[in-house]
N, C-alpha and C positions, 0 to 999 in steps of 0.2 A: 542511476534511477533510485528514487526514494520510494520505499514500499512500506505500508503499514503492516507490521508483523503481528501485533496484537494490541488490544485496548483493554486495560484493567486498572482498577483503583484510581480512576480519574486521569490516567496518563496513557498516551499512545507510544508504543515502542516502534521506532522507525529504523529500518535497515537501509544502509547505503553501501553497496558492495560488501565489504567484510566488517563494517562498523555498525553499531547500534547506538541510538540515543533516544531519550525520552522527551516528549513535549506534553504539555497539559492538553486535555481533551478540548478545552476552550479555544485552543489554537487551530482546531480542525474545523473545516466547513461541515455543516450539518449532514451532508450526504456521504461523507467519507466513512468507509467500512474497512474491516480487516481484509488484507489482500489487495487493497487498492494501491495503485501508483499515485503519488501526489507530487505537487510542485508548490513551492512557497511563493505566495503572491500577496503583497501588502501585509505581511506579518501573519497570514493565514494559510494553512496547508489545504489546498483544494485538489479535487480529484483530477488527475491527468487522464482523461477519458480514452484517448488513443493508446497510451501506454498500458492502461489497465486492460483494455480489450486485447491488446497484443499479448500481454502476460497471461491472461486467462486462456487465450488460444493455444499458447505454448504448453501450458499445464494440461489442457484437455488433450492435446496431441500426445504428450508423454503418457497420460493415463490410458489412452486408446492403444498406444504401442505396447503397453503391458499385457493387453488381452489378445494380441495377435500372435 
């Protein structure tokens, strides 16, 4: 799964498992934000809505488990 780790200085840092690589912000769809899961489609990284929602749900569960 490709995840946007951070966006800075005109580049997005994308993590894939244990690897990181940078792409120009111009290669991202306009609605992509930090923390989003993305897929490469026709040379543009677009938000993978289902994976992003699943990832956010997992993070929310981990956060809630900390308070129990």
